[in-house]
All heavy atoms as a GROMACS GRO file, in nm:
protein
  389
    1MET      N    1   5.582   1.987   4.588
    1MET     CA    2   5.721   2.012   4.551
    1MET      C    3   5.733   2.144   4.475
    1MET      O    4   5.816   2.226   4.508
    1MET     CB    5   5.770   1.894   4.466
    1MET     CG    6   5.912   1.907   4.424
    1MET     SD    7   6.018   1.857   4.558
    1MET     CE    8   6.173   1.856   4.479
    2GLN      N    9   5.653   2.164   4.375
    2GLN     CA   10   5.656   2.286   4.294
    2GLN      C   11   5.621   2.408   4.379
    2GLN      O   12   5.686   2.510   4.368
    2GLN     CB   13   5.556   2.272   4.177
    2GLN     CG   14   5.547   2.393   4.088
    2GLN     CD   15   5.666   2.406   3.995
    2GLN    OE1   16   5.736   2.309   3.969
    2GLN    NE2   17   5.690   2.524   3.946
    3MET      N   18   5.520   2.395   4.463
    3MET     CA   19   5.477   2.508   4.545
    3MET      C   20   5.585   2.546   4.647
    3MET      O   21   5.608   2.664   4.671
    3MET     CB   22   5.347   2.474   4.617
    3MET     CG   23   5.284   2.591   4.687
    3MET     SD   24   5.121   2.543   4.745
    3MET     CE   25   5.104   2.651   4.882
    4GLY      N   26   5.650   2.447   4.704
    4GLY     CA   27   5.756   2.475   4.801
    4GLY      C   28   5.872   2.550   4.737
    4GLY      O   29   5.927   2.643   4.796
    5ARG      N   30   5.909   2.508   4.615
    5ARG     CA   31   6.018   2.576   4.544
    5ARG      C   32   5.978   2.719   4.509
    5ARG      O   33   6.058   2.812   4.523
    5ARG     CB   34   6.052   2.498   4.418
    5ARG     CG   35   6.178   2.554   4.350
    5ARG     CD   36   6.214   2.478   4.226
    5ARG     NE   37   6.115   2.513   4.125
    5ARG     CZ   38   6.094   2.444   4.014
    5ARG    NH1   39   6.163   2.335   3.992
    5ARG    NH2   40   6.005   2.483   3.926
    6ASP      N   41   5.854   2.738   4.467
    6ASP     CA   42   5.806   2.872   4.434
    6ASP      C   43   5.807   2.963   4.556
    6ASP      O   44   5.849   3.078   4.547
    6ASP     CB   45   5.665   2.866   4.375
    6ASP     CG   46   5.662   2.802   4.237
    6ASP    OD1   47   5.769   2.790   4.174
    6ASP    OD2   48   5.552   2.763   4.194
    7MET      N   49   5.764   2.909   4.669
    7MET     CA   50   5.764   2.989   4.792
    7MET      C   51   5.908   3.025   4.832
    7MET      O   52   5.934   3.137   4.877
    7MET     CB   53   5.695   2.913   4.905
    7MET     CG   54   5.544   2.903   4.887
    7MET     SD   55   5.462   2.799   5.008
    7MET     CE   56   5.508   2.875   5.160
    8LEU      N   57   6.001   2.932   4.814
    8LEU     CA   58   6.140   2.959   4.845
    8LEU      C   59   6.195   3.069   4.756
    8LEU      O   60   6.264   3.160   4.803
    8LEU     CB   61   6.224   2.832   4.829
    8LEU     CG   62   6.374   2.846   4.852
    8LEU    CD1   63   6.402   2.884   4.997
    8LEU    CD2   64   6.445   2.719   4.816
    9LEU      N   65   6.165   3.065   4.628
    9LEU     CA   66   6.212   3.167   4.536
    9LEU      C   67   6.154   3.304   4.568
    9LEU      O   68   6.223   3.406   4.562
    9LEU     CB   69   6.180   3.128   4.392
    9LEU     CG   70   6.261   3.011   4.336
    9LEU    CD1   71   6.210   2.972   4.198
    9LEU    CD2   72   6.408   3.044   4.331
   10VAL      N   73   6.027   3.308   4.605
   10VAL     CA   74   5.965   3.435   4.644
   10VAL      C   75   6.031   3.489   4.769
   10VAL      O   76   6.062   3.609   4.779
   10VAL     CB   77   5.812   3.418   4.664
   10VAL    CG1   78   5.753   3.541   4.730
   10VAL    CG2   79   5.744   3.390   4.531
   11ALA      N   80   6.058   3.403   4.866
   11ALA     CA   81   6.123   3.446   4.990
   11ALA      C   82   6.264   3.498   4.962
   11ALA      O   83   6.305   3.601   5.018
   11ALA     CB   84   6.127   3.331   5.090
   12LEU      N   85   6.338   3.430   4.876
   12LEU     CA   86   6.472   3.477   4.841
   12LEU      C   87   6.466   3.612   4.771
   12LEU      O   88   6.550   3.698   4.795
   12LEU     CB   89   6.541   3.374   4.751
   12LEU     CG   90   6.592   3.248   4.818
   12LEU    CD1   91   6.644   3.150   4.714
   12LEU    CD2   92   6.699   3.280   4.920
   13GLY      N   93   6.367   3.631   4.686
   13GLY     CA   94   6.351   3.760   4.620
   13GLY      C   95   6.322   3.871   4.718
   13GLY      O   96   6.376   3.981   4.708
   14MET      N   97   6.236   3.842   4.816
   14MET     CA   98   6.203   3.943   4.917
   14MET      C   99   6.326   3.979   4.999
   14MET      O  100   6.351   4.097   5.027
   14MET     CB  101   6.091   3.892   5.007
   14MET     CG  102   5.956   3.885   4.938
   14MET     SD  103   5.829   3.801   5.034
   14MET     CE  104   5.829   3.895   5.185
   15VAL      N  105   6.404   3.879   5.038
   15VAL     CA  106   6.525   3.905   5.116
   15VAL      C  107   6.623   3.987   5.032
   15VAL      O  108   6.686   4.079   5.083
   15VAL     CB  109   6.589   3.772   5.163
   15VAL    CG1  110   6.729   3.794   5.218
   15VAL    CG2  111   6.501   3.705   5.266
   16GLY      N  112   6.635   3.955   4.905
   16GLY     CA  113   6.724   4.030   4.817
   16GLY      C  114   6.684   4.176   4.805
   16GLY      O  115   6.768   4.265   4.811
   17VAL      N  116   6.555   4.202   4.790
   17VAL     CA  117   6.506   4.339   4.780
   17VAL      C  118   6.533   4.415   4.909
   17VAL      O  119   6.580   4.530   4.908
   17VAL     CB  120   6.356   4.342   4.744
   17VAL    CG1  121   6.297   4.480   4.764
   17VAL    CG2  122   6.335   4.294   4.602
   18LEU      N  123   6.503   4.352   5.023
   18LEU     CA  124   6.526   4.420   5.151
   18LEU      C  125   6.675   4.448   5.173
   18LEU      O  126   6.712   4.556   5.221
   18LEU     CB  127   6.470   4.336   5.265
   18LEU     CG  128   6.318   4.323   5.268
   18LEU    CD1  129   6.275   4.225   5.377
   18LEU    CD2  130   6.253   4.459   5.291
   19ALA      N  131   6.760   4.353   5.140
   19ALA     CA  132   6.904   4.373   5.156
   19ALA      C  133   6.953   4.486   5.065
   19ALA      O  134   7.034   4.569   5.105
   19ALA     CB  135   6.979   4.244   5.126
   20TYR      N  136   6.902   4.490   4.942
   20TYR     CA  137   6.941   4.597   4.849
   20TYR      C  138   6.900   4.733   4.903
   20TYR      O  139   6.976   4.828   4.900
   20TYR     CB  140   6.878   4.572   4.712
   20TYR     CG  141   6.903   4.684   4.616
   20TYR    CD1  142   7.025   4.697   4.552
   20TYR    CD2  143   6.805   4.779   4.589
   20TYR    CE1  144   7.050   4.801   4.465
   20TYR    CE2  145   6.828   4.883   4.502
   20TYR     CZ  146   6.951   4.894   4.440
   20TYR     OH  147   6.974   4.997   4.354
   21GLN      N  148   6.777   4.742   4.954
   21GLN     CA  149   6.728   4.870   5.006
   21GLN      C  150   6.811   4.916   5.125
   21GLN      O  151   6.835   5.035   5.143
   21GLN     CB  152   6.582   4.859   5.045
   21GLN     CG  153   6.489   4.848   4.927
   21GLN     CD  154   6.344   4.828   4.969
   21GLN    OE1  155   6.315   4.797   5.084
   21GLN    NE2  156   6.254   4.843   4.874
   22LYS      N  157   6.854   4.822   5.208
   22LYS     CA  158   6.926   4.859   5.330
   22LYS      C  159   7.073   4.890   5.302
   22LYS      O  160   7.128   4.983   5.361
   22LYS     CB  161   6.917   4.746   5.432
   22LYS     CG  162   6.983   4.781   5.563
   22LYS     CD  163   6.957   4.681   5.670
   22LYS     CE  164   7.021   4.726   5.800
   22LYS     NZ  165   6.993   4.637   5.909
   23TYR      N  166   7.137   4.814   5.214
   23TYR     CA  167   7.281   4.823   5.200
   23TYR      C  168   7.330   4.887   5.072
   23TYR      O  169   7.451   4.903   5.054
   23TYR     CB  170   7.343   4.684   5.212
   23TYR     CG  171   7.322   4.622   5.348
   23TYR    CD1  172   7.241   4.511   5.364
   23TYR    CD2  173   7.384   4.676   5.460
   23TYR    CE1  174   7.221   4.455   5.489
   23TYR    CE2  175   7.364   4.621   5.585
   23TYR     CZ  176   7.283   4.510   5.598
   23TYR     OH  177   7.263   4.456   5.722
   24SER      N  178   7.244   4.927   4.980
   24SER     CA  179   7.292   4.978   4.852
   24SER      C  180   7.367   5.110   4.869
   24SER      O  181   7.474   5.129   4.810
   24SER     CB  182   7.178   4.995   4.754
   24SER     OG  183   7.086   5.093   4.798
   25LYS      N  184   7.316   5.202   4.948
   25LYS     CA  185   7.383   5.332   4.965
   25LYS      C  186   7.518   5.318   5.034
   25LYS      O  187   7.617   5.374   4.986
   25LYS     CB  188   7.293   5.430   5.041
   25LYS     CG  189   7.182   5.486   4.956
   25LYS     CD  190   7.104   5.590   5.029
   25LYS     CE  191   6.988   5.640   4.943
   25LYS     NZ  192   6.908   5.739   5.013
   26PRO      N  193   7.528   5.246   5.147
   26PRO     CA  194   7.660   5.233   5.210
   26PRO      C  195   7.762   5.163   5.120
   26PRO      O  196   7.879   5.202   5.117
   26PRO     CB  197   7.633   5.149   5.335
   26PRO     CG  198   7.489   5.167   5.364
   26PRO     CD  199   7.424   5.189   5.232
   27VAL      N  200   7.718   5.064   5.045
   27VAL     CA  201   7.811   4.993   4.956
   27VAL      C  202   7.858   5.085   4.845
   27VAL      O  203   7.977   5.089   4.812
   27VAL     CB  204   7.745   4.865   4.900
   27VAL    CG1  205   7.829   4.805   4.788
   27VAL    CG2  206   7.725   4.764   5.011
   28MET      N  207   7.767   5.159   4.786
   28MET     CA  208   7.806   5.251   4.679
   28MET      C  209   7.898   5.360   4.732
   28MET      O  210   7.994   5.399   4.664
   28MET     CB  211   7.681   5.314   4.615
   28MET     CG  212   7.598   5.216   4.536
   28MET     SD  213   7.686   5.138   4.402
   28MET     CE  214   7.693   5.273   4.288
   29LYS      N  215   7.870   5.411   4.851
   29LYS     CA  216   7.954   5.514   4.910
   29LYS      C  217   8.095   5.461   4.935
   29LYS      O  218   8.195   5.528   4.906
   29LYS     CB  219   7.893   5.565   5.041
   29LYS     CG  220   7.967   5.683   5.101
   29LYS     CD  221   7.899   5.733   5.226
   29LYS     CE  222   7.792   5.831   5.187
   29LYS     NZ  223   7.734   5.901   5.302
   30LYS      N  224   8.106   5.338   4.987
   30LYS     CA  225   8.236   5.278   5.014
   30LYS      C  226   8.311   5.255   4.884
   30LYS      O  227   8.432   5.280   4.876
   30LYS     CB  228   8.218   5.147   5.091
   30LYS     CG  229   8.345   5.086   5.137
   30LYS     CD  230   8.412   5.171   5.241
   30LYS     CE  231   8.532   5.101   5.299
   30LYS     NZ  232   8.608   5.186   5.388
   31ALA      N  233   8.244   5.207   4.780
   31ALA     CA  234   8.308   5.185   4.651
   31ALA      C  235   8.360   5.316   4.594
   31ALA      O  236   8.470   5.322   4.537
   31ALA     CB  237   8.211   5.118   4.555
   32GLU      N  238   8.283   5.422   4.608
   32GLU     CA  239   8.326   5.553   4.559
   32GLU      C  240   8.449   5.602   4.634
   32GLU      O  241   8.543   5.655   4.573
   32GLU     CB  242   8.211   5.654   4.574
   32GLU     CG  243   8.239   5.789   4.513
   32GLU     CD  244   8.120   5.883   4.521
   32GLU    OE1  245   8.007   5.835   4.538
   32GLU    OE2  246   8.143   6.004   4.512
   33GLU      N  247   8.452   5.582   4.766
   33GLU     CA  248   8.568   5.622   4.845
   33GLU      C  249   8.692   5.544   4.802
   33GLU      O  250   8.800   5.602   4.789
   33GLU     CB  251   8.541   5.598   4.994
   33GLU     CG  252   8.443   5.694   5.055
   33GLU     CD  253   8.409   5.658   5.200
   33GLU    OE1  254   8.474   5.569   5.257
   33GLU    OE2  255   8.318   5.721   5.255
   34LEU      N  256   8.677   5.413   4.779
   34LEU     CA  257   8.791   5.332   4.737
   34LEU      C  258   8.843   5.377   4.600
   34LEU      O  259   8.964   5.383   4.579
   34LEU     CB  260   8.751   5.184   4.732
   34LEU     CG  261   8.728   5.116   4.866
   34LEU    CD1  262   8.675   4.975   4.846
   34LEU    CD2  263   8.857   5.111   4.946
   35MET      N  264   8.753   5.410   4.510
   35MET     CA  265   8.794   5.454   4.378
   35MET      C  266   8.865   5.589   4.387
   35MET      O  267   8.968   5.609   4.322
   35MET     CB  268   8.675   5.463   4.283
   35MET     CG  269   8.720   5.494   4.145
   35MET     SD  270   8.624   5.443   4.003
   35MET     CE  271   8.459   5.440   4.051
   36ASN      N  272   8.813   5.679   4.468
   36ASN     CA  273   8.878   5.809   4.485
   36ASN      C  274   9.018   5.793   4.543
   36ASN      O  275   9.112   5.861   4.500
   36ASN     CB  276   8.794   5.901   4.574
   36ASN     CG  277   8.673   5.956   4.501
   36ASN    OD1  278   8.669   5.960   4.379
   36ASN    ND2  279   8.573   5.998   4.577
   37ASP      N  280   9.033   5.705   4.642
   37ASP     CA  281   9.164   5.681   4.701
   37ASP      C  282   9.261   5.625   4.597
   37ASP      O  283   9.377   5.666   4.591
   37ASP     CB  284   9.154   5.585   4.820
   37ASP     CG  285   9.084   5.648   4.940
   37ASP    OD1  286   9.072   5.773   4.944
   37ASP    OD2  287   9.043   5.572   5.030
   38ALA      N  288   9.215   5.531   4.516
   38ALA     CA  289   9.301   5.472   4.413
   38ALA      C  290   9.342   5.577   4.310
   38ALA      O  291   9.458   5.582   4.266
   38ALA     CB  292   9.229   5.356   4.345
   39LEU      N  293   9.249   5.664   4.272
   39LEU     CA  294   9.281   5.770   4.176
   39LEU      C  295   9.381   5.869   4.234
   39LEU      O  296   9.472   5.915   4.165
   39LEU     CB  297   9.154   5.842   4.131
   39LEU     CG  298   9.061   5.763   4.041
   39LEU    CD1  299   8.932   5.839   4.017
   39LEU    CD2  300   9.128   5.732   3.908
   40LYS      N  301   9.366   5.902   4.361
   40LYS     CA  302   9.460   5.994   4.426
   40LYS      C  303   9.600   5.933   4.430
   40LYS      O  304   9.699   6.002   4.406
   40LYS     CB  305   9.413   6.028   4.568
   40LYS     CG  306   9.297   6.123   4.572
   40LYS     CD  307   9.253   6.149   4.715
   40LYS     CE  308   9.127   6.230   4.720
   40LYS     NZ  309   9.078   6.249   4.858
   41MET      N  310   9.608   5.803   4.462
   41MET     CA  311   9.738   5.736   4.467
   41MET      C  312   9.802   5.733   4.329
   41MET      O  313   9.923   5.758   4.315
   41MET     CB  314   9.723   5.595   4.524
   41MET     CG  315   9.695   5.594   4.673
   41MET     SD  316   9.658   5.431   4.742
   41MET     CE  317   9.792   5.333   4.683
   42ALA      N  318   9.725   5.705   4.226
   42ALA     CA  319   9.778   5.701   4.090
   42ALA      C  320   9.824   5.840   4.048
   42ALA      O  321   9.931   5.854   3.986
   42ALA     CB  322   9.672   5.649   3.993
   43ASP      N  323   9.749   5.942   4.082
   43ASP     CA  324   9.786   6.080   4.049
   43ASP      C  325   9.915   6.118   4.120
   43ASP      O  326  10.004   6.182   4.061
   43ASP     CB  327   9.672   6.174   4.087
   43ASP     CG  328   9.694   6.314   4.035
   43ASP    OD1  329   9.740   6.327   3.920
   43ASP    OD2  330   9.666   6.410   4.110
   44LYS      N  331   9.927   6.078   4.245
   44LYS     CA  332  10.048   6.108   4.322
   44LYS      C  333  10.170   6.041   4.260
   44LYS      O  334  10.276   6.102   4.248
   44LYS     CB  335  10.030   6.063   4.466
   44LYS     CG  336  10.142   6.103   4.558
   44LYS     CD  337  10.113   6.062   4.700
   44LYS     CE  338  10.228   6.099   4.791
   44LYS     NZ  339  10.204   6.056   4.929
   45LYS      N  340  10.155   5.913   4.218
   45LYS     CA  341  10.266   5.842   4.155
   45LYS      C  342  10.305   5.909   4.024
   45LYS      O  343  10.424   5.921   3.993
   45LYS     CB  344  10.229   5.696   4.130
   45LYS     CG  345  10.233   5.611   4.253
   45LYS     CD  346  10.208   5.465   4.221
   45LYS     CE  347  10.213   5.381   4.347
   45LYS     NZ  348  10.192   5.240   4.317
   46LEU      N  349  10.208   5.953   3.947
   46LEU     CA  350  10.239   6.021   3.822
   46LEU      C  351  10.312   6.153   3.847
   46LEU      O  352  10.406   6.188   3.776
   46LEU     CB  353  10.111   6.048   3.742
   46LEU     CG  354  10.049   5.927   3.674
   46LEU    CD1  355   9.913   5.965   3.614
   46LEU    CD2  356  10.140   5.872   3.567
   47ASP      N  357  10.270   6.226   3.951
   47ASP     CA  358  10.338   6.350   3.985
   47ASP      C  359  10.482   6.324   4.028
   47ASP      O  360  10.573   6.401   3.995
   47ASP     CB  361  10.264   6.423   4.098
   47ASP     CG  362  10.138   6.492   4.049
   47ASP    OD1  363  10.125   6.513   3.925
   47ASP    OD2  364  10.052   6.527   4.134
   48GLU      N  365  10.505   6.216   4.101
   48GLU     CA  366  10.641   6.182   4.144
   48GLU      C  367  10.729   6.144   4.026
   48GLU      O  368  10.849   6.170   4.027
   48GLU     CB  369  10.637   6.068   4.245
   48GLU     CG  370  10.580   6.108   4.379
   48GLU     CD  371  10.565   5.990   4.476
   48GLU    OE1  372  10.599   5.876   4.435
   48GLU    OE2  373  10.519   6.013   4.588
   49MET      N  374  10.670   6.082   3.924
   49MET     CA  375  10.748   6.043   3.806
   49MET      C  376  10.795   6.163   3.726
   49MET      O  377  10.897   6.159   3.662
   49MET     CB  378  10.666   5.953   3.716
   49MET     CG  379  10.646   5.813   3.767
   49MET     SD  380  10.553   5.721   3.645
   49MET     CE  381  10.519   5.574   3.739
   50MET      N  382  10.718   6.270   3.731
   50MET     CA  383  10.752   6.389   3.652
   50MET      C  384  10.848   6.471   3.726
   50MET      O  385  10.933   6.501   3.760
   50MET     CB  386  10.628   6.472   3.626
   50MET     CG  387  10.524   6.402   3.546
   50MET     SD  388  10.466   6.518   3.429
   50MET     CE  389  10.412   6.422   3.298
   0.00000   0.00000   0.00000
């Protein structure tokens, strides 16, 4: 029982590391794009108010 749980946790850790290595850059790039778009929209609204 203990060994099976340990093996499962190790496998989950390995999958997590592989997923992070594969998807970290695209996710960060997408988040940066979304933030830039939100800042541009906020700046545009502020310019319209003035």
